[in-house]
Residue, then its C-alpha position, 0 to 999 in steps of 0.5 A: m629483159v624483166d625484174k623480179d615482179n615481171a615488169a619490164v627493165g630499162c625500156s623507155c616507154c615503160s619507164d614514161c608510164g611508169d606502169p608496173s603491171l604491163n607484164a613482158q610479152t613480147v619483145t619488138l624491133d625497137g627493144c621493148s618488151c611490154g605487153p598491149g596498151c604501151c608502146d602502141v597507144p599514142k600517148e595524149i598530149q595538152v597544147e595549150k590553146k592559143q589566144l588573141v585578145i583584140d581591144f577597139s577603143f574609141l571616142d564615137v562610132s556613130v559621128c566620128t568617120r575614123c573610128q567607124g573606118a577602124d572599126t569596118s577595117l577591124d572587122e573585114a582584117l578579122s574575117e579574112v583571117s578568121k579561118v586561119l586562126e581557127a584552123t591553127g586553134v587560136e581563140v579570138l576575143v574582141n572587145k569594143i570599148n566606147v571610151d566615152t568618159e575620163e574614167l574609162a580613159k584612165q581605166h584602159k590607158f586610153i591614149s588616142s582614139p581609136t586605138i588597136r591592141l592585140n593582147g594588150r599591145d598597141i598595133q602602133m605604139d608611137v602616136k600621131e594625131s591630126l585634126c578630126e573634124s568629125c570629133g570636133d562637131l561632135c565636141g564642139d572644139d578642136v580635137d585631134c585622133r589618131v593617125w596610122v602610119y603604114q608603109g612609109n604613108e599616113y592614113t585617118i583609117p588603118p590599111k586592112a593590110m596593117i591590122i591583118e600584119a599585126l594580127l599574124k605577127e601577134v599570133y605567130v611571132g608574138s610580141n616582147n611584152d614582159q620585156q617592155k616597162e609600160p611607162d606611167y599614164s596619164l590622161p593626154d591634153n587632147l583626150k581631157k579637152f574633148y571630154d570637158s567639151m563634151t561636158n560643157k555642150 
């Protein structure tokens, strides 16, 4: 059916494209009476590209074995899932941040070394720490570094499987970041002791 301007009326695709210049020429089996260039041309769909921002924050990767191990585990985990992320259109951005001053710690709301955050969310929200001999040797005082808890076991270096699981969960399930109220930040005493010791060396 056409109107007085000879444009199709009652055709859902014409109402979608809103082009009154398409003259009625053919009535198709699905009832469309548009001209060529309407129903037979797929519409371009804009898909928003997902982005995964990874922040790896640490005190030291030259001496601290825990930071070195976390760095290696993160690289290996990314290597294993990179093809999957690329195939599904996920853009990955990795920031490696040496948090070597109190100012940087406050800026990045650094709570324990090392830390891995995905889109701003720590992959392990509960912080557990133990004495780190490497960082103690570095600063000349007793310093604690992060202990990772995965599947009921404790590790001084995050297991690759733990990171892979967190990466895939963040991309394909997401997190409730918007619903979580971020606590007020204050520099942990453990980190303050490290920075003070480094300054006084």
